[in-house]
DRENNUVO-27388 format. One line per 10 residues: their letters; for each residue x, y, z of C-alpha. Coordinates in nm, 4 decimals, decimal comma. Layout:
REM residues N
A> X/Y/Z; ...
END
This chain:
REM residues 717
MGVEMKSFFL> 2,8315/-0,7349/13,5119; 3,0380/-0,8600/13,8069; 3,2595/-0,6583/14,0400; 3,5771/-0,7851/13,8698; 3,4625/-0,6742/13,5252; 3,3508/-0,3348/13,6611; 3,6948/-0,2851/13,8116; 3,8505/-0,3820/13,4817; 3,6511/-0,1283/13,2821; 3,7170/0,1504/13,5337
AAGLPLLAAP> 4,0893/0,0749/13,5346; 4,0944/0,0776/13,1573; 3,9077/0,4059/13,1414; 3,6204/0,2444/12,9482; 3,2556/0,3446/12,9899; 3,0091/0,1233/13,1775; 2,6688/0,0581/13,0211; 2,3669/-0,1077/13,1727; 2,3296/-0,3791/12,9093; 2,6353/-0,5981/12,8362
AQAPWPYPPT> 2,5012/-0,6736/12,4891; 2,5373/-0,3038/12,4046; 2,8685/-0,2420/12,5808; 3,0912/-0,0444/12,3444; 3,4615/-0,0988/12,3160; 3,6803/0,2011/12,2326; 3,7674/0,0776/11,8865; 3,9730/0,3060/11,6645; 3,7262/0,4495/11,4129; 3,7207/0,2604/11,0853
RSVPAADTYF> 3,5866/0,4590/10,7948; 3,3895/0,2971/10,5173; 3,5084/0,3927/10,1700; 3,3064/0,2947/9,8626; 3,4853/0,0186/9,6750; 3,3521/-0,2792/9,4840; 3,4333/-0,5431/9,2256; 3,1959/-0,6824/8,9666; 3,2560/-1,0362/8,8481; 3,0272/-1,2199/8,6057
GRTYLDPYRW> 2,7356/-0,9840/8,6620; 2,7532/-0,9721/9,0420; 2,8907/-0,6823/9,2467; 3,0859/-0,7475/9,5665; 3,1193/-0,4518/9,8051; 3,4528/-0,3965/9,9767; 3,4310/-0,0845/10,1991; 3,7530/-0,1646/10,3863; 3,9687/-0,1949/10,0745; 4,1706/0,1062/10,1911
LEDLEAPDTA> 4,3233/-0,1093/10,4674; 4,5149/-0,3022/10,2016; 4,7523/-0,0098/10,1483; 4,9857/-0,0851/10,4383; 5,2263/0,1913/10,3367; 4,9608/0,4626/10,3708; 5,0000/0,6660/10,6942; 4,6325/0,6382/10,7880; 4,6376/0,2591/10,7417; 4,9543/0,2170/10,9456
AWFKDQAALT> 4,8037/0,4389/11,2189; 4,4840/0,2316/11,2206; 4,6816/-0,0899/11,2783; 4,8901/0,0806/11,5492; 4,5776/0,2010/11,7303; 4,4158/-0,1422/11,7072; 4,7341/-0,2998/11,8452; 4,7499/-0,0555/12,1353; 4,3893/-0,1280/12,2348; 4,4382/-0,5044/12,2152
DGLLARIPGR> 4,7721/-0,5035/12,3963; 4,6216/-0,3003/12,6781; 4,3267/-0,5349/12,7221; 4,5268/-0,8583/12,7002; 4,7800/-0,7262/12,9521; 4,5045/-0,7128/13,2157; 4,4314/-1,0847/13,1922; 4,6246/-1,2397/13,4830; 4,6487/-1,5912/13,3398; 4,8326/-1,4802/13,0259
DALVREWQQL> 5,1732/-1,4110/13,1785; 5,1341/-1,7127/13,4055; 5,1004/-1,9305/13,0947; 5,4163/-1,7816/12,9444; 5,6099/-1,8538/13,2633; 5,4690/-2,2062/13,2784; 5,5749/-2,2858/12,9210; 5,9167/-2,1307/12,9702; 5,9663/-2,3442/13,2789; 5,8644/-2,6581/13,0895
DRLKPAGYSA> 6,0932/-2,5594/12,8042; 6,3872/-2,5313/13,0443; 6,3230/-2,8918/13,1485; 6,3541/-3,0068/12,7899; 6,6824/-3,1612/12,6744; 6,8528/-3,0181/12,3687; 6,6409/-3,0179/12,0546; 6,7984/-3,1057/11,7195; 6,7008/-3,0460/11,3588; 6,8312/-3,0017/11,0025
FRVRNGRLFF> 7,0721/-3,2979/11,0030; 7,3065/-3,3110/10,7019; 7,6253/-3,5165/10,6541; 7,8740/-3,3893/10,4024; 8,2200/-3,5419/10,3539; 8,2081/-3,7069/10,6964; 8,0949/-3,3920/10,8762; 7,7575/-3,3907/11,0508; 7,5882/-3,0495/11,0486; 7,2809/-2,9806/11,2604
RKTLGGENLS> 7,0938/-2,7114/11,4485; 7,0605/-2,7384/11,8239; 6,8467/-2,5535/12,0770; 6,9127/-2,6067/12,4456; 6,6211/-2,6117/12,6867; 6,5330/-2,2514/12,7683; 6,7176/-2,1080/12,4691; 6,5235/-1,8789/12,2394; 6,6768/-1,9684/11,9000; 6,8688/-2,2571/11,7474
KLFMREGWTG> 7,2414/-2,2423/11,6678; 7,4430/-2,4225/11,4018; 7,6743/-2,7022/11,5167; 7,9010/-2,9591/11,3547; 8,0527/-3,2948/11,4464; 8,3408/-3,4719/11,2796; 8,1515/-3,7985/11,2292; 7,8374/-3,9021/11,4143; 8,0045/-3,9369/11,7545; 8,2512/-3,6441/11,7575
PDQLLFDPSQ> 8,2152/-3,3564/12,0033; 7,9733/-3,0743/11,9225; 8,1421/-2,7699/11,7687; 7,9503/-2,4414/11,7624; 7,9727/-2,2909/11,4136; 7,7265/-2,0032/11,4158; 7,5265/-1,8242/11,6868; 7,2610/-1,6007/11,5243; 7,2275/-1,3893/11,8400; 7,5750/-1,2515/11,7699
YQPGTATAIQ> 7,5042/-1,1644/11,4064; 7,3246/-0,8329/11,4482; 7,3083/-0,7390/11,8179; 6,9757/-0,5777/11,8977; 6,7967/-0,7524/11,6100; 6,6474/-1,0956/11,6621; 6,7980/-1,2988/11,3790; 6,7000/-1,6609/11,3180; 6,8629/-1,9304/11,1078; 6,5980/-2,0003/10,8456
STVPSFDGRY> 6,7969/-2,2599/10,6512; 7,1384/-2,4285/10,6345; 7,2857/-2,5917/10,3226; 7,6384/-2,7363/10,3581; 7,8553/-2,7855/10,0500; 7,9294/-3,1398/9,9345; 8,2890/-3,1171/10,0570; 8,1827/-2,9808/10,3978; 8,3961/-2,6680/10,3630; 8,1113/-2,4169/10,3527
VALGLSAKGS> 7,7588/-2,3734/10,4828; 7,5095/-2,1440/10,3108; 7,3042/-1,9726/10,5804; 6,9581/-1,8268/10,5275; 6,9172/-1,5619/10,7984; 6,5882/-1,3865/10,8691; 6,4866/-1,1113/11,1095; 6,1601/-1,0353/11,2912; 5,9813/-1,3402/11,1584; 6,0347/-1,2658/10,7918
EWSEIRILDV> 6,0723/-1,5748/10,5741; 6,2825/-1,3831/10,3229; 6,6442/-1,4540/10,3975; 6,9777/-1,2863/10,3690; 7,2187/-1,5461/10,2310; 7,5619/-1,5594/10,3955; 7,8361/-1,8184/10,3428; 8,0210/-1,9613/10,6423; 8,3775/-2,0873/10,5968; 8,3665/-2,3852/10,8339
DRGTLLPERI> 8,7382/-2,4233/10,9045; 8,8044/-2,0522/10,9526; 8,4783/-1,9804/11,1334; 8,4253/-1,6634/10,9307; 8,1624/-1,5342/10,6907; 8,2563/-1,4728/10,3287; 8,1833/-1,1265/10,1834; 7,8819/-1,2413/9,9803; 7,5450/-1,0994/10,0887; 7,2305/-1,1834/9,8901
YPSRAVFSWL> 6,8925/-1,0385/9,9919; 6,6040/-1,1045/9,9640; 6,5986/-1,4731/9,8735; 6,3683/-1,7619/9,9478; 6,6478/-2,0166/9,9714; 6,9816/-2,1609/9,8685; 6,8889/-2,4743/9,6760; 7,2111/-2,6677/9,6283; 7,5865/-2,6447/9,5856; 7,7927/-2,7446/9,2848
PDGRGFFYDS> 7,9555/-3,0836/9,3491; 8,3015/-2,9212/9,3636; 8,1912/-2,6496/9,6090; 8,2869/-2,3608/9,3772; 7,9427/-2,2072/9,3941; 7,5748/-2,2545/9,4718; 7,2292/-2,2176/9,3192; 6,9839/-1,9812/9,4864; 6,6427/-1,8186/9,4459; 6,6400/-1,4633/9,3168
GNVTDLRSLD> 6,4218/-1,2072/9,1461; 6,4189/-0,8530/9,0175; 6,1780/-0,7211/9,2839; 6,3084/-0,6394/9,6323; 6,0049/-0,4666/9,7886; 5,8679/-0,7317/10,0263; 5,5143/-0,5892/9,9980; 5,5121/-0,5734/9,6198; 5,2430/-0,7759/9,4461; 5,5117/-0,8840/9,1980
LKLNRDVRLH> 5,7552/-1,0143/9,4592; 5,6831/-1,3833/9,4001; 5,6229/-1,3552/9,0278; 5,8849/-1,4478/8,7691; 6,1375/-1,5752/9,0212; 6,4513/-1,7371/8,8874; 6,7356/-1,9685/8,9883; 7,0841/-1,8217/8,9698; 7,4308/-1,9663/9,0067; 7,6809/-1,7757/9,2190
LLGRPLAEDR> 8,0501/-1,8615/9,2041; 8,2374/-1,7803/9,5238; 8,4419/-1,4649/9,5027; 8,2681/-1,3370/9,1902; 8,0560/-1,0177/9,1830; 7,6827/-1,0841/9,2191; 7,6275/-0,8988/8,8935; 7,7960/-1,1898/8,7154; 7,5558/-1,4498/8,8587; 7,3948/-1,6509/8,5836
VVLSAAANPE> 7,0253/-1,7393/8,5536; 7,0018/-2,1156/8,4978; 6,6239/-2,1661/8,5224; 6,3412/-1,9163/8,4740; 6,0431/-1,8363/8,2563; 6,2425/-1,5820/8,0575; 6,5573/-1,7927/8,0174; 6,3698/-2,1148/7,9356; 6,0589/-2,0322/7,7308; 6,0551/-2,3894/7,5995
LGIAPRELPG> 5,9512/-2,5106/7,9474; 5,6432/-2,2877/7,9651; 5,7052/-2,1739/8,3228; 5,4176/-1,9495/8,4347; 5,4915/-1,6241/8,6224; 5,3446/-1,7655/8,9449; 5,5410/-2,0923/8,9304; 5,8414/-2,0885/9,1639; 6,1488/-2,2593/9,0154; 6,4187/-2,4461/9,2059
VFVSQFHPEL> 6,7039/-2,6911/9,1482; 6,9172/-2,9456/9,3297; 7,2148/-3,1699/9,2608; 7,1484/-3,5299/9,3623; 7,4188/-3,7088/9,5595; 7,3279/-4,0242/9,3678; 7,3454/-3,8638/9,0236; 7,5874/-3,5711/9,0589; 7,6144/-3,5474/8,6821; 7,2574/-3,4124/8,6676
LVGWAGTVQK> 7,0995/-3,0852/8,7722; 6,7365/-3,1472/8,8645; 6,4936/-2,8580/8,8372; 6,1300/-2,7967/8,9140; 5,8644/-2,5273/8,8812; 5,5635/-2,5361/9,1070; 5,3003/-2,3683/9,3157; 5,1306/-2,4957/9,6298; 4,9721/-2,7907/9,4520; 5,1087/-3,1373/9,5169
EQRVFCAPLA> 5,1604/-3,2352/9,1542; 5,5076/-3,1474/9,0310; 5,6755/-3,0329/8,7097; 6,0315/-3,1666/8,7040; 6,3174/-3,1224/8,4565; 6,6811/-3,2279/8,4377; 6,9929/-3,1169/8,2545; 7,3528/-3,2405/8,2420; 7,5787/-3,0368/8,4688; 7,8559/-3,0751/8,2119
ELGGKRLPWR> 7,6574/-2,8345/7,9900; 7,6606/-2,5621/8,2557; 7,9313/-2,3725/8,0695; 7,7173/-2,3436/7,7580; 7,4918/-2,0571/7,6613; 7,1792/-2,2267/7,7929; 7,1212/-2,5541/7,9750; 6,9437/-2,8173/7,7627; 6,6641/-2,8990/8,0065; 6,4483/-3,2013/7,9319
VVSELADGLA> 6,1106/-3,2700/8,0903; 6,0882/-3,5482/8,3480; 5,7262/-3,4956/8,4570; 5,4367/-3,2615/8,3855; 5,1341/-3,1706/8,5960; 4,9197/-3,4038/8,3857; 5,1298/-3,6975/8,5054; 4,9794/-3,6464/8,8536; 5,3019/-3,7073/9,0470; 5,3288/-3,5703/9,3997
DLTDGPDCIY> 5,6735/-3,6920/9,5034; 5,9752/-3,7985/9,2944; 6,2910/-3,9802/9,4086; 6,5797/-4,0942/9,1916; 6,6852/-4,4583/9,1936; 6,9941/-4,6269/9,0447; 6,8566/-4,6232/8,6904; 6,4932/-4,5214/8,7358; 6,2701/-4,2611/8,8994; 6,0182/-4,3430/9,1712
AVTYAGAPHG> 5,7109/-4,1295/9,2293; 5,4039/-4,1172/9,4522; 5,0804/-4,0655/9,2631; 4,7201/-4,0295/9,3782; 4,5769/-4,0609/9,0284; 4,3301/-4,3483/9,0538; 4,4656/-4,4213/9,4020; 4,3267/-4,1806/9,6674; 4,5624/-4,3233/9,9316; 4,8597/-4,3148/9,6970
KVVRTSLARP> 5,0795/-4,5698/9,5262; 5,4462/-4,5729/9,4225; 5,5350/-4,6091/9,0560; 5,8597/-4,5976/8,8619; 5,9886/-4,5326/8,5130; 6,3228/-4,5105/8,3338; 6,5561/-4,2292/8,4388; 6,6982/-4,2006/8,0869; 6,3618/-4,2077/7,9078; 6,0771/-4,1391/8,1523
DWSKAETVVP> 5,7337/-4,2486/8,0325; 5,4805/-4,2223/8,3135; 5,1965/-4,3534/8,0986; 5,3713/-4,6923/8,1135; 5,5025/-4,6615/8,4698; 5,5348/-4,9793/8,6751; 5,3561/-4,9970/9,0106; 5,6040/-5,1040/9,2782; 5,3988/-5,0220/9,5905; 5,0234/-5,0614/9,5376
ETADTIEYTI> 4,7598/-4,8598/9,7195; 4,6589/-4,9749/10,0684; 4,4235/-4,8435/10,3357; 4,7043/-4,6257/10,4747; 4,7925/-4,3055/10,2906; 5,1420/-4,2779/10,1468; 5,2899/-3,9406/10,2453; 5,6355/-3,9461/10,0887; 5,9370/-4,1527/9,9936; 6,3020/-4,0958/10,0786
RSRSYLFIVS> 6,6107/-4,2771/9,9604; 6,9291/-4,4046/10,1238; 7,2145/-4,5751/9,9357; 7,0412/-4,9104/9,8905; 6,6813/-4,8567/9,9974; 6,3707/-4,6545/9,9209; 6,1659/-4,5789/10,2336; 5,7888/-4,5442/10,2022; 5,6296/-4,3460/10,4862; 5,2535/-4,3828/10,5299
NNGLTGQVRK> 4,9866/-4,3330/10,7951; 4,6270/-4,4071/10,8832; 4,5732/-4,0508/10,9990; 4,7076/-4,1147/11,3485; 4,9686/-4,3898/11,3397; 5,2500/-4,4106/11,0891; 5,4362/-4,6982/10,9375; 5,7618/-4,7273/10,7446; 5,8470/-4,9799/10,4750; 6,1759/-5,0189/10,2953
LNLASGRMEA> 6,2217/-5,1335/9,9369; 6,5561/-5,2926/9,8513; 6,6534/-5,1165/9,5290; 6,8630/-5,4086/9,4100; 6,6370/-5,7050/9,4910; 6,2962/-5,5359/9,4897; 6,2162/-5,6925/9,8277; 5,9781/-5,4966/10,0514; 5,9941/-5,5096/10,4311; 5,8204/-5,3315/10,7166
VPLPVAGDVG> 6,0459/-5,1413/10,9543; 5,9463/-5,2415/11,3112; 5,8987/-4,9424/11,5415; 5,9327/-4,9714/11,9209; 5,6554/-4,7174/11,9899; 5,3378/-4,6214/11,8056; 5,2702/-4,2726/11,6797; 5,3194/-4,0415/11,3882; 5,6430/-4,1201/11,2048; 5,9077/-3,9260/11,0144
VAVPDAPTDH> 6,2200/-4,0569/10,8390; 6,5373/-3,8621/10,7569; 6,8500/-3,9790/10,5741; 7,1173/-3,7226/10,6691; 7,3998/-3,9253/10,5107; 7,2495/-4,0230/10,1746; 7,5431/-4,2327/10,0437; 7,4909/-4,4650/10,3435; 7,1970/-4,6584/10,4875; 7,2088/-4,4749/10,8232
CLIGVTSWTL> 6,8687/-4,3215/10,8985; 6,6939/-4,1271/11,1736; 6,3346/-4,2240/11,2538; 6,1233/-3,9986/11,4745; 5,7994/-4,1016/11,6447; 5,5625/-3,8747/11,8351; 5,1972/-3,8537/11,9397; 4,9621/-3,6160/12,1184; 5,0994/-3,7297/12,4555; 5,4428/-3,8694/12,3576
PLARFDYDAA> 5,7361/-3,6274/12,3149; 5,9484/-3,6876/12,0090; 6,1460/-4,0125/12,0333; 6,4232/-4,0442/11,7758; 6,5936/-4,3700/11,6733; 6,9074/-4,4540/11,4772; 6,8295/-4,7139/11,2140; 7,0723/-4,9089/10,9959; 6,8644/-5,0185/10,6995; 7,1212/-5,2726/10,5858
TGALARSPFS> 7,1371/-5,4653/10,9152; 6,7989/-5,3734/11,0615; 6,9625/-5,2468/11,3830; 6,7427/-4,9971/11,5648; 6,8492/-4,8065/11,8771; 6,7517/-4,4961/12,0692; 6,9394/-4,2048/11,9144; 7,1529/-3,9701/12,1237; 6,9681/-3,6966/11,9353; 6,6356/-3,8039/12,0869
TDRAYPGFEA> 6,4563/-3,5254/12,2754; 6,1974/-3,7290/12,4632; 6,1362/-3,6806/12,8341; 5,8545/-3,6850/13,0884; 5,6900/-3,3585/13,1917; 5,5342/-3,3091/13,5361; 5,1588/-3,3671/13,5317; 5,1400/-3,4692/13,1670; 5,0864/-3,8314/13,2666; 4,7321/-3,7227/13,3588
LVAEEVVAPA> 4,6494/-3,6284/12,9992; 4,4661/-3,8544/12,7572; 4,3877/-3,8182/12,3874; 4,0542/-3,9580/12,2689; 3,9953/-4,0302/11,9004; 3,6285/-4,0082/11,8010; 3,4255/-3,9252/11,4903; 3,1618/-3,6546/11,4524; 2,8789/-3,6904/11,1965; 2,8767/-3,4018/10,9470
QDGTLVPLTI> 2,5669/-3,2583/10,7782; 2,5991/-3,4985/10,4864; 2,6613/-3,8015/10,7084; 3,0393/-3,8060/10,6643; 3,2204/-3,9113/10,9828; 3,4827/-3,6495/11,0697; 3,7797/-3,7562/11,2865; 3,8085/-3,5529/11,6056; 4,0911/-3,5605/11,8615; 4,0058/-3,4594/12,2203
IHRRGLPLDR> 4,2902/-3,3981/12,4679; 4,1897/-3,3591/12,8310; 4,2736/-3,4443/13,1882; 4,1973/-3,8047/13,2835; 3,8702/-3,8290/13,4753; 3,7262/-3,5066/13,3350; 3,3552/-3,4820/13,4272; 3,1393/-3,4658/13,1155; 2,8914/-3,2157/13,2573; 2,9344/-2,9403/12,9930
TSRCILTGYG> 3,1142/-2,7111/13,2398; 3,4639/-2,7371/13,0916; 3,6118/-2,4692/12,8745; 3,7120/-2,6038/12,5355; 3,9321/-2,4756/12,2548; 3,8645/-2,6343/11,9155; 4,1113/-2,5907/11,6305; 4,1181/-2,6970/11,2667; 4,2887/-2,6310/10,9336; 4,1627/-2,8140/10,6258
AYGFRQAPHF> 4,3732/-2,7068/10,3263; 4,6489/-2,8212/10,0878; 4,5889/-3,1844/10,1829; 4,7902/-3,1035/10,4960; 4,7385/-3,3541/10,7743; 4,7118/-3,2292/11,1317; 4,9393/-3,5039/11,2530; 4,9657/-3,6122/11,6148; 5,2457/-3,4179/11,7795; 5,3503/-3,3203/12,1288
EETWSLALHD> 5,3592/-2,9635/12,2581; 5,4574/-2,8266/12,5970; 5,1609/-2,5916/12,5514; 4,9294/-2,8910/12,5999; 4,9781/-2,8072/12,9713; 4,6704/-2,5894/12,9236; 4,4675/-2,9108/12,9497; 4,5932/-2,9469/13,3086; 4,3943/-2,6304/13,3890; 4,0631/-2,8077/13,3162
VVLAVAHVRG> 4,0605/-2,6968/12,9545; 3,9650/-2,9394/12,6793; 4,1796/-2,9131/12,3658; 4,0237/-3,0524/12,0491; 4,1481/-3,0903/11,6909; 3,8953/-3,1251/11,4080; 4,0395/-3,3226/11,1148; 3,8141/-3,1626/10,8552; 3,7888/-3,2220/10,4821; 4,0416/-3,0238/10,2852
GGECGDAWYR> 4,3168/-3,1807/10,4953; 4,4928/-3,5058/10,4189; 4,3987/-3,7210/10,7178; 4,2004/-3,9662/10,5066; 4,3850/-3,9477/10,1763; 4,3582/-3,7453/9,8586; 3,9803/-3,7876/9,8272; 3,9417/-3,6292/10,1728; 4,1495/-3,3361/10,0513; 3,9507/-3,2929/9,7306
AGFKATKPNT> 3,6262/-3,2976/9,9294; 3,7240/-2,9632/10,0880; 3,8735/-2,7959/9,7839; 3,7438/-2,4936/9,5893; 3,3753/-2,5671/9,5134; 3,3585/-2,8283/9,7906; 3,5258/-2,5976/10,0449; 3,2073/-2,5495/10,2534; 3,2642/-2,9043/10,3805; 3,5667/-2,7666/10,5656
WNDFIACAEY> 3,3748/-2,5334/10,7969; 3,0665/-2,7549/10,8066; 3,2868/-3,0387/10,9375; 3,4292/-2,7983/11,1957; 3,0786/-2,7025/11,3058; 2,9884/-3,0730/11,3319; 3,2868/-3,1291/11,5618; 3,1804/-2,8360/11,7791; 2,8291/-2,9800/11,8030; 2,9759/-3,3194/11,9015
LVKHGFTSPD> 3,1721/-3,1622/12,1878; 2,8571/-2,9942/12,3187; 2,6306/-3,2969/12,2734; 2,8700/-3,5310/12,4536; 2,9229/-3,3037/12,7522; 3,2764/-3,1808/12,6914; 3,1634/-2,8177/12,6883; 2,8744/-2,5832/12,6090; 2,8425/-2,2990/12,3560; 2,9119/-2,0277/12,6144
RLGCTGTSAG> 3,2348/-2,2104/12,7099; 3,3534/-2,3046/12,3624; 3,6290/-2,1164/12,1830; 3,7714/-2,1895/11,8413; 4,0837/-2,1004/11,6498; 4,2219/-2,1357/11,2992; 4,5630/-2,0393/11,1640; 4,6667/-1,9279/10,8143; 4,4383/-2,1133/10,5678; 4,2503/-2,2156/10,8833
GILVSRAVTE> 4,1305/-1,8554/10,8868; 3,8836/-1,9567/10,6168; 3,7535/-2,2302/10,8430; 3,7201/-2,0201/11,1596; 3,5848/-1,7034/10,9961; 3,3170/-1,9002/10,8140; 3,2300/-2,1135/11,1157; 3,1540/-1,8090/11,3314; 2,9672/-1,6265/11,0538; 2,7660/-1,9406/10,9791
RPDLFAAAVC> 2,6975/-2,0413/11,3422; 2,7667/-1,7439/11,5720; 2,5455/-1,9055/11,8369; 2,7755/-2,2078/11,8718; 3,0896/-2,0295/11,9926; 3,1700/-1,7840/12,2697; 3,4992/-1,6719/12,1175; 3,7205/-1,7206/11,8146; 4,0780/-1,6483/11,7103; 4,1670/-1,5867/11,3448
NVGCANAMRL> 4,5433/-1,6314/11,3690; 4,7376/-1,4885/11,0712; 4,4317/-1,6143/10,8905; 4,2857/-1,5748/10,5449; 3,9444/-1,4162/10,6036; 3,9035/-1,2269/10,2754; 3,9407/-1,5057/10,0215; 3,8182/-1,3008/9,7256; 4,1201/-1,0712/9,7624; 4,3787/-1,3387/9,8380
EFSPNGPVNI> 4,5247/-1,3468/9,4869; 4,5873/-0,9702/9,5079; 4,8560/-1,0102/9,7728; 5,2251/-1,0997/9,7257; 5,1647/-1,4646/9,8120; 4,8331/-1,4840/9,6289; 4,9185/-1,6002/9,2754; 5,1070/-1,9090/9,3925; 4,7940/-2,0094/9,5895; 4,5508/-1,9879/9,2991
PEFGTVSDPA> 4,5743/-2,3661/9,2329; 4,4558/-2,4278/9,5907; 4,1773/-2,1709/9,6324; 4,0944/-2,0460/9,2831; 4,0768/-1,7143/9,1011; 3,8051/-1,4521/9,0601; 3,8668/-1,4634/8,6836; 3,6917/-1,8021/8,6643; 3,3140/-1,7971/8,7297; 3,2963/-2,1207/8,9292
ECAALYAMGG> 3,6065/-2,0436/9,1302; 3,4902/-1,6867/9,1927; 3,1687/-1,8220/9,3444; 3,3738/-2,0624/9,5591; 3,5973/-1,7782/9,6814; 3,2902/-1,5781/9,7797; 3,1641/-1,8760/9,9789; 3,5029/-1,9005/10,1567; 3,5271/-1,5351/10,2560; 3,4467/-1,4664/10,6194
LQHVRPGVRY> 3,4515/-1,0919/10,5500; 3,1856/-1,1294/10,2807; 2,9489/-1,2975/10,5269; 2,9598/-1,0532/10,8192; 2,6091/-0,9096/10,8653; 2,5086/-0,6072/11,0762; 2,3052/-0,6707/11,3900; 2,4218/-1,0311/11,4409; 2,5368/-1,1338/11,7891; 2,8830/-1,2555/11,6948
PAVLGVTGWN> 3,1147/-1,4251/11,9417; 3,4199/-1,2429/12,0696; 3,6822/-1,2394/11,7955; 4,0574/-1,1863/11,8131; 4,2418/-1,1363/11,4877; 4,6178/-1,1892/11,4954; 4,8649/-1,0757/11,2322; 5,2397/-1,0463/11,1919; 5,3429/-0,7155/11,0386; 5,6207/-0,8947/10,8479
DPRVAPWQPG> 5,3971/-1,1797/10,7300; 5,4961/-1,2844/10,3751; 5,2135/-1,5390/10,3373; 4,8895/-1,3847/10,4655; 4,8873/-1,0063/10,4393; 4,7992/-0,8208/10,7634; 4,4901/-0,6761/10,6000; 4,3349/-1,0228/10,5665; 4,2470/-1,0573/10,9381; 4,2448/-0,6759/10,9693
KFLAAVQNAS> 3,9534/-0,6214/10,7312; 3,7579/-0,9054/10,8911; 3,7984/-0,7543/11,2387; 3,6981/-0,4117/11,1114; 3,3757/-0,5614/10,9749; 3,2954/-0,7496/11,2967; 3,3659/-0,4410/11,5088; 3,1141/-0,2392/11,3097; 2,8529/-0,5140/11,2753; 2,8321/-0,7204/11,5929
ASGRPALLKV> 2,5406/-0,6681/11,8313; 2,6660/-0,9040/12,1030; 2,8744/-0,6518/12,2966; 3,1634/-0,8970/12,2965; 3,5022/-0,7574/12,1949; 3,6435/-0,7811/11,8430; 4,0163/-0,7092/11,8709; 4,3190/-0,7071/11,6430; 4,6582/-0,8152/11,7764; 4,9492/-0,6928/11,5622
NYDSGHHTLE> 5,2866/-0,8569/11,6198; 5,5481/-0,6178/11,4907; 5,8293/-0,8580/11,5826; 5,7133/-1,1570/11,3784; 5,5739/-1,2689/11,0457; 5,3524/-1,5636/10,9569; 5,5242/-1,7555/11,2324; 5,8398/-1,7093/11,4314; 6,1390/-1,9244/11,5188; 6,1789/-1,7330/11,8456
KDVKFRDLAG> 6,0294/-1,9385/12,1263; 5,9804/-1,6400/12,3568; 5,7780/-1,4561/12,0920; 5,5812/-1,7728/12,0138; 5,4952/-1,8362/12,3792; 5,3892/-1,4759/12,4357; 5,1729/-1,4678/12,1251; 5,0038/-1,8037/12,1872; 4,9451/-1,7222/12,5537; 4,7646/-1,4055/12,4481
QYAFLLWQTG> 4,5393/-1,6022/12,2145; 4,4536/-1,8634/12,4770; 4,4039/-1,5950/12,7430; 4,1543/-1,4165/12,5187; 3,9573/-1,7357/12,4564; 3,9525/-1,8331/12,8226; 3,8587/-1,4811/12,9307; 3,5585/-1,4880/12,6995; 3,4588/-1,8440/12,7946; 3,4580/-1,7502/13,1638
HPGFQPR> 3,7598/-1,9397/13,2965; 3,8132/-1,8059/13,6516; 4,1905/-1,7904/13,6118; 4,1672/-1,5570/13,3126; 3,9241/-1,2866/13,4214; 4,0698/-0,9333/13,4036; 4,1198/-0,7545/13,7312
END
């Protein structure tokens, strides 16, 4: 043990032992309480079940003590605060960032964040080129409480904006209504709600998510949600349920299915509804708005799960949909709007080698956005003539299309890559005119010109070639001395798309950043997703392990200099990678991660995720959940890498006890002497819209990994 580490332990008041492998850390004691579940003849022990009761005083104290230990240790890593300052400085260089564009009645609404600002504010322009007018500054809403704008939904006439406001990282919003012309908030307050869905065409009221449970930690919070209509100025008690399992038994909405509605600008006579979970396939209904005054809306079914439709868009007299049924890379089909029959749907965009992600409509065109995993392309279908054309893009990268003013053909196209900041273009679909948008946020950052992104493939155990992105400084010596941080996800068919981050500056400190595009994600189409799904989920962490082995074999790093991280569903990946191959990694971060898969469905966000991960009530899915659970595979006496668990106390998606129980198990089992710590963010949830909180949290995670992989700039003093 070096002089610096000795000084660190003495300063921290921690004991010194002769053998590093046996060095204890002053963990808060974690008692083991007998608890178990028996499914299909097999018993699964769960001695840390008591940590799931977050309201219990002893549980809350345990998390507080873990947080205090971790905060004290991370604060002694000198490079952590330097990273925060570096990212803040880069952020101040950034021009204004824009998002959430909506045009209503000639008014352009958007959110803007100036370089160096912590949170976005709501602005408006009269037309696309009018001066910016500040409408709402969330920092002034509740002084002393960090409040973020979670969502903004302007009314069709542009008179009002429904604001979804959240505090301390919670994704549950308080709904407030802003009178645009007066600049004041109406008396209505609705909490907690997931979202405002849509306004009535005449602006008299709006549809919003609601429920009968208000306890944010209740297991029933996301069950039996409903859609209600609120008319401005009326008491909330008079709000009417327009779509729910109870109100519409004929639709067969399950308790875990979350309903929603919207009014299309192209068919304002219809109210479109849906009920869904996390799965891509959608159940869609519609009803005539003229019947809203009746006792119950006469909903009719537009699509069922069996139709296999992942994305629906209304056309002039038909409905377009993306389907992966029989087409792993997706194809676009259409059927009659008046009498939908998907069994006889016409194929209008056949499957190609690129994967279709989504479609979006303007007045006269349907845009089809697709990608090959790295580079995107956009095609436009003329709804009148049926002619298909490619939209030429001036730069290559991942692509996104937005149509803020739906009754026109004015579009915004964004392009970004691992080393290219977001470039945004104005596009007139009717004329084909393409120009750099004044809302573009691209710029050059000092030193970033030295970064390169390599795209390689790593052979997995079964011979599958797994895409791997490696970001590093140009000219990096491949002598296995570099520290490397490998990340992955692999769930929901979500693609880890190329994108630019100021935090990539870490690569300028001789750190290799790598992204494993593992099965379970959507990088290579729907078949790639299904190959890391439920029973095939082991491919997800096996692919991750294969990418780690590639980095070592090809000289980018070595096991004692390799850290890994996984976020949210990526907690399955990272917790199973380190329990499967503890010798391959020096350190790991399980960031707001699912590490106790067998208990996932017994959390507020669990039931809606059953279609993705499975349920213990099914024998095959129960076995798959056991295989996914990092907690279930921690074994005493194993030399585990250093592990940092991170949780947000207000996390509505992954309960704090998911990473908490995993860290408790590693603390009591590991024989390596490396730390197993739990970071608890009491000012955030699953993620945060506050940049300062984000930078501080991410810097702590990177500092931990670089401390444990021996980076000289991150050794505690």
